[in-house]
C-alpha positions as CSV (number, residue, x, y, z in Angstrom):
1,M,0.1,0.0,-0.2
2,S,1.1,3.7,-0.9
3,T,2.3,5.6,1.8
4,L,0.1,8.2,1.3
5,F,-2.9,5.9,2.9
6,E,-0.9,4.5,6.0
7,P,-1.0,5.8,9.2
8,F,0.8,8.8,10.5
9,D,1.5,10.1,13.9
10,L,1.4,13.7,14.5
11,S,2.6,14.5,17.8
12,G,0.9,12.1,19.6
13,T,-2.5,12.7,17.2
14,T,-2.9,9.4,15.0
15,L,-3.7,10.3,11.8
16,R,-5.2,7.7,9.8
17,N,-3.9,8.8,6.5
18,R,-1.6,11.2,5.3
19,I,-3.9,13.2,3.4
20,V,-5.1,17.0,4.6
21,M,-8.1,18.5,3.8
22,A,-6.5,22.4,3.4
23,P,-8.6,25.7,4.6
24,L,-11.1,26.4,2.4
25,T,-13.3,29.7,2.7
26,R,-16.7,28.9,1.7
27,S,-18.7,31.6,3.3
28,R,-21.4,29.5,4.1
29,A,-22.1,30.7,8.2
30,P,-24.5,33.8,7.2
31,T,-24.3,34.9,11.2
32,D,-20.3,34.2,11.5
33,I,-21.7,30.4,13.3
34,A,-21.0,27.3,12.7
35,D,-24.0,25.6,12.3
36,E,-25.9,21.8,11.4
37,R,-24.8,22.8,7.6
38,V,-20.7,23.4,8.4
39,A,-20.5,20.2,10.8
40,L,-22.3,18.3,7.6
41,Y,-19.7,19.8,5.0
42,Y,-16.8,18.8,7.3
43,A,-18.0,15.0,8.2
44,Q,-18.7,14.4,4.9
45,R,-14.8,14.9,4.4
46,A,-13.1,13.1,7.6
47,T,-11.9,10.4,5.8
48,A,-9.0,13.0,5.8
49,G,-6.0,12.0,8.1
50,L,-6.4,15.5,9.2
51,I,-9.2,18.6,8.2
52,V,-8.0,22.1,8.6
53,S,-10.7,24.0,9.1
54,E,-11.3,27.3,7.3
55,G,-10.4,30.5,8.5
56,T,-11.8,31.4,12.0
57,P,-11.3,35.0,12.9
58,I,-9.6,35.4,16.3
59,S,-11.7,38.2,17.0
60,R,-14.0,41.1,15.2
61,E,-10.6,42.9,14.5
62,G,-9.3,40.4,13.1
63,Q,-12.0,38.9,10.5
64,G,-12.0,40.6,6.6
65,Y,-14.9,38.3,5.0
66,L,-18.7,38.3,6.1
67,F,-20.1,35.1,6.7
68,N,-16.9,33.2,7.7
69,P,-17.6,31.2,11.3
70,G,-15.1,33.2,14.2
71,I,-13.5,31.6,17.2
72,F,-14.4,34.3,19.5
73,T,-17.7,33.8,21.2
74,P,-19.5,31.5,23.0
75,E,-22.0,31.2,20.7
76,Q,-19.0,30.4,17.8
77,I,-17.5,28.3,20.1
78,A,-21.0,25.9,20.4
79,G,-21.2,25.9,16.5
80,W,-17.4,24.8,16.1
81,R,-18.2,22.3,18.7
82,L,-21.5,20.5,17.0
83,V,-18.4,20.5,13.7
84,T,-16.2,18.5,15.6
85,D,-18.4,16.4,17.0
86,S,-19.3,15.2,14.0
87,V,-15.8,15.0,12.6
88,H,-15.2,12.9,15.4
89,A,-18.4,10.6,15.5
90,V,-16.5,9.1,12.1
91,G,-13.3,8.6,13.0
92,G,-11.8,12.4,11.6
93,R,-9.1,14.7,12.9
94,M,-9.2,18.4,12.9
95,F,-7.2,21.7,13.6
96,A,-8.9,25.1,13.5
97,Q,-7.2,27.8,11.6
98,L,-6.7,31.1,13.2
99,W,-7.0,33.9,11.4
100,H,-5.9,37.8,11.9
101,V,-6.1,39.4,8.4
102,G,-4.8,42.6,9.6
103,R,-5.2,45.0,7.0
104,V,-6.6,43.5,4.5
105,S,-10.7,44.2,5.5
106,H,-12.6,47.4,5.4
107,P,-14.7,49.2,8.0
108,S,-17.7,47.7,6.9
109,I,-16.9,44.9,9.0
110,Q,-15.5,45.9,11.8
111,D,-17.1,47.0,15.3
112,D,-18.2,51.1,15.2
113,G,-17.0,51.1,11.6
114,K,-13.3,51.3,12.6
115,T,-10.1,51.5,10.5
116,P,-8.6,47.8,9.9
117,V,-5.3,47.7,11.8
118,S,-1.9,46.6,10.3
119,A,1.9,46.2,11.3
120,S,1.8,48.8,8.3
121,S,0.7,51.8,7.7
122,L,0.7,50.9,4.1
123,Q,-2.5,50.1,1.6
124,A,-2.9,47.0,0.2
125,V,-3.3,48.4,-3.2
126,G,-5.5,46.3,-5.3
127,A,-7.0,43.6,-2.3
128,Q,-10.5,43.6,-1.7
129,A,-11.9,42.4,1.6
130,F,-16.1,41.0,1.7
131,G,-17.7,43.5,3.2
132,Y,-21.1,45.7,2.9
133,D,-21.1,48.6,0.2
134,A,-22.7,51.8,0.5
135,D,-26.0,50.4,-0.1
136,G,-25.0,47.7,2.8
137,V,-25.1,45.3,0.7
138,P,-22.3,42.6,0.6
139,A,-19.9,42.8,-2.0
140,L,-16.1,42.3,-2.6
141,I,-14.8,46.3,-1.7
142,D,-10.9,47.9,-1.9
143,T,-9.7,47.8,1.5
144,P,-8.2,51.5,2.6
145,A,-5.4,52.4,4.7
146,P,-4.9,50.4,7.3
147,R,-3.9,51.9,11.0
148,Q,-0.3,51.2,11.9
149,L,-0.9,49.4,15.5
150,A,0.9,51.2,18.0
151,T,3.1,49.4,20.0
152,D,1.2,48.7,23.2
153,E,-1.2,47.5,21.1
154,I,0.9,44.4,19.8
155,P,0.3,42.2,23.3
156,R,-3.3,42.5,23.0
157,I,-3.3,40.5,19.4
158,V,-1.1,38.1,21.0
159,E,-3.3,37.3,23.7
160,D,-6.5,37.1,21.3
161,F,-4.4,34.5,19.5
162,A,-3.7,32.9,22.7
163,Q,-7.4,32.8,23.6
164,A,-8.6,31.9,20.0
165,A,-6.4,28.7,20.6
166,A,-8.4,27.9,24.5
167,N,-11.3,28.7,23.0
168,A,-11.0,26.0,19.8
169,I,-9.8,23.6,22.5
170,E,-13.3,24.2,24.2
171,A,-14.5,23.7,20.7
172,G,-13.3,20.2,20.7
173,F,-10.6,21.0,17.6
174,D,-7.3,18.7,18.4
175,G,-5.3,21.5,17.7
176,V,-5.0,24.6,16.1
177,E,-3.1,26.3,12.7
178,I,-1.9,29.9,12.8
179,H,-2.6,31.2,9.9
180,G,0.4,33.0,8.7
181,A,0.5,32.9,5.4
182,N,-1.6,34.2,2.1
183,G,-0.7,38.0,2.6
184,Y,-2.5,38.5,6.3
185,L,-1.5,39.9,9.8
186,H,2.0,37.9,10.3
187,E,2.7,38.4,6.5
188,Q,3.0,42.2,7.1
189,F,5.2,41.6,10.0
190,M,7.3,39.6,7.6
191,N,8.0,41.2,4.8
192,P,10.2,44.0,5.1
193,L,8.4,45.9,1.9
194,V,5.3,46.2,4.1
195,N,6.3,46.4,6.8
196,D,7.4,49.9,7.6
197,R,7.2,50.4,11.4
198,T,10.3,52.4,13.2
199,D,9.8,49.8,16.7
200,R,11.0,46.3,17.8
201,Y,9.0,44.7,15.6
202,A,9.9,46.6,12.6
203,A,11.5,44.6,9.3
204,D,15.2,45.6,10.0
205,T,16.1,42.9,11.5
206,L,15.5,39.4,11.2
207,E,14.8,39.1,15.0
208,N,12.4,41.9,14.5
209,R,10.8,40.7,11.4
210,L,10.0,37.3,13.2
211,R,9.3,39.0,16.8
212,F,5.4,39.1,16.1
213,T,4.9,35.2,14.8
214,L,7.3,34.1,17.2
215,E,5.5,35.9,20.3
216,V,2.5,34.3,18.6
217,V,3.4,30.8,18.6
218,D,4.7,31.3,22.5
219,A,1.9,32.2,23.7
220,V,-0.4,29.7,22.0
221,I,1.9,27.0,23.2
222,A,1.8,28.8,26.2
223,R,-2.0,28.0,26.8
224,I,-2.8,24.9,24.9
225,G,0.8,22.8,24.9
226,V,3.3,22.6,21.8
227,N,1.7,19.3,19.9
228,R,-1.4,21.2,19.8
229,V,0.0,24.1,17.8
230,A,1.1,24.1,14.2
231,I,1.3,27.4,11.8
232,R,0.9,27.9,7.9
233,L,3.5,29.9,5.8
234,S,3.6,30.6,2.0
235,P,7.2,31.8,0.5
236,Y,6.8,33.4,-2.2
237,G,3.0,34.1,-1.6
238,Q,2.3,37.6,-3.5
239,L,-1.2,37.5,-2.9
240,F,-2.9,41.4,-1.3
241,D,0.2,43.4,-2.3
242,M,2.7,41.3,-0.6
243,P,5.8,41.6,-2.9
244,L,9.0,39.2,-3.3
245,H,12.0,40.5,-1.2
246,P,15.7,39.6,-1.4
247,E,15.2,38.3,2.3
248,I,12.5,35.7,1.9
249,D,14.8,32.4,2.2
250,A,17.0,33.9,5.6
251,T,13.5,35.0,6.4
252,Y,11.9,31.4,6.1
253,T,14.8,29.0,7.2
254,A,15.3,31.3,9.9
255,L,11.7,30.9,11.0
256,A,11.7,27.0,10.3
257,R,14.7,26.9,12.7
258,E,12.8,28.4,15.5
259,L,9.5,26.7,14.7
260,G,12.2,23.2,14.5
261,A,13.5,24.6,18.4
262,R,9.9,24.6,20.0
263,G,8.8,21.0,17.9
264,L,5.7,22.1,16.8
265,A,2.8,19.5,15.6
266,Y,3.6,20.8,12.0
267,V,4.0,23.5,9.6
268,H,2.2,24.2,7.1
269,L,3.5,25.3,3.5
270,M,1.2,26.6,0.5
271,D,3.6,26.8,-2.8
272,Q,2.3,29.8,-4.3
273,S,5.8,30.6,-6.7
274,G,3.2,31.1,-9.1
275,F,0.4,33.1,-9.0
276,R,-3.0,33.9,-10.8
277,V,-3.7,37.8,-11.7
278,G,-7.0,37.3,-13.5
279,E,-6.4,34.6,-16.2
280,K,-3.0,34.7,-16.5
281,T,-0.3,32.9,-15.0
282,V,1.6,34.8,-13.5
283,D,5.7,33.3,-14.2
284,V,7.8,34.5,-11.1
285,G,10.7,32.5,-12.1
286,T,10.6,31.1,-8.1
287,E,10.0,27.5,-8.7
288,T,13.3,26.1,-8.3
289,R,13.9,28.3,-5.2
290,F,11.0,27.4,-3.4
291,D,11.7,23.6,-3.9
292,A,15.7,24.7,-1.9
293,L,13.7,26.5,0.6
294,L,11.3,23.6,1.1
295,R,14.6,21.4,1.7
296,A,16.4,24.0,4.0
297,M,12.5,24.3,6.4
298,K,12.6,20.9,6.3
299,S,16.3,20.6,7.4
300,H,15.1,22.4,10.7
301,L,12.2,20.8,11.4
302,P,13.8,17.1,12.4
303,K,10.5,16.6,15.2
304,T,8.2,19.0,12.9
305,A,5.4,17.4,10.8
306,L,5.9,19.0,7.4
307,I,2.4,19.5,4.7
308,L,3.1,20.8,1.4
309,A,-0.2,22.4,-0.4
310,G,-0.5,23.5,-3.9
311,G,-1.0,22.1,-7.0
312,M,-0.8,18.4,-5.2
313,N,-2.1,15.4,-7.1
314,R,-1.4,11.7,-5.5
315,E,1.7,11.2,-7.8
316,R,3.4,14.3,-6.4
317,A,2.4,13.7,-3.0
318,E,3.4,9.9,-3.1
319,Q,7.3,11.3,-4.5
320,L,7.5,14.1,-1.9
321,I,7.1,11.9,1.1
322,A,9.0,8.7,-0.3
323,A,11.8,11.4,-1.0
324,G,11.5,12.8,2.6
325,A,10.7,16.0,1.4
326,I,7.4,16.3,3.3
327,D,5.3,14.4,6.0
328,L,1.5,15.3,4.5
329,A,0.3,15.9,1.6
330,A,-2.6,18.8,1.3
331,F,-5.2,19.2,-1.1
332,G,-7.3,21.9,-1.5
333,V,-10.0,22.3,-4.5
334,S,-10.3,19.5,-4.7
335,Y,-12.0,18.5,-1.5
336,I,-15.1,20.8,-2.7
337,A,-16.3,18.6,-5.0
338,N,-14.6,15.1,-3.9
339,P,-15.7,14.4,-0.2
340,D,-15.0,11.0,-0.8
341,L,-11.0,12.5,-1.8
342,V,-8.8,9.6,-0.1
343,E,-11.2,6.8,-1.9
344,R,-10.8,8.3,-5.3
345,L,-7.2,8.5,-4.8
346,R,-6.7,5.5,-3.2
347,N,-8.7,3.2,-6.2
348,E,-7.7,6.0,-8.7
349,W,-11.1,7.1,-9.4
350,P,-11.8,9.9,-11.5
351,L,-12.0,13.4,-9.4
352,A,-15.3,15.3,-9.9
353,T,-15.1,19.0,-11.1
354,P,-16.6,21.6,-8.5
355,D,-18.6,24.8,-9.3
356,R,-16.9,27.5,-9.1
357,A,-19.4,29.8,-9.3
358,T,-20.6,27.8,-5.5
359,F,-16.9,28.3,-3.9
360,Y,-18.4,31.3,-1.8
361,G,-21.9,32.3,-0.1
362,G,-24.7,30.1,-1.0
363,D,-26.7,27.4,0.4
364,A,-26.1,23.8,0.5
365,R,-25.6,23.9,-3.4
366,G,-22.2,22.9,-4.4
367,Y,-21.6,23.0,-0.2
368,N,-23.0,19.6,0.9
369,D,-24.1,18.4,-2.5
370,Y,-21.2,16.5,-3.6
371,P,-21.6,12.8,-4.2
372,P,-19.7,10.2,-3.6
373,Y,-18.3,8.3,-6.5
374,R,-20.5,5.2,-7.6
375,V,-18.5,2.3,-9.0
376,A,-20.6,0.7,-12.0
377,A,-22.0,-2.2,-11.2
């Protein structure tokens, strides 16, 4: 049998296989609380070795999109408990992805119409949040220039992450994945072309550039235990006006060294070495460098599992695992239309094609109604 389908010990949590359902924003929680429909969606996909939840905001301030279930109120905790109970009932395992979008938000989402906050004072040019337009209708809206967080405010954000982690454990999650990818708050601290601070969180040195992320990691570890803590990163990603910079390799190698020393449950990398603008794929010439960075980061994670997402299929997953380059393989879009993805991959059955028109928002269509594969009689 392929190693992909064998059990894996994830820092003391036994996974039934090495296939991970990557976090997928679906915007199906009209009150920002997970409900029975969300629980069914995840339970349908619980044959994955590990499910990582959609990004779940740690606070109202950290939210950038409507209709995403948060993890900061008692009602939200109860909603997620319904989800985790459903996943566990069919033998699944699930981590919560803890999310603060930073500057990728809009006043219409924030309490009292406040300006979104960030490590930076720079606007994310071309970025859009999903908020309310001038007529009060949900819509994609350009993000404004953020308010730069004062130095003495940052401990509050760190505590919000730690409390959200505790809330996630109360909600029954097996652990948490800190969302440090995709141009959101953590990257806004780490990228020297975005972070324009002059304090000890400035991007002038590696230590300062990584300070916020490592403070969050340490606070979450202190609250729930290192074996339940993970992080997602996207080196070479350029989402939401996150420009490439010369210090990428040094930054992420140093971060991997620090994370490896702490012994996290896993580090989850998203391969965004190529990205899309409209329908055009932009070649940023980083594929070889990403592969080299992957190897470098893996070398600093002797006791920490490495997950890779992005363009994954069975062949690539098996090759990378066999080569020791990664430990688990994450599949994203494939899981939308294939709730039985593990069996489809195992038996080499064809994959269903998802309906992109139903990716975000709406009802059960394109969410709960994709059937499992049926073998012809």
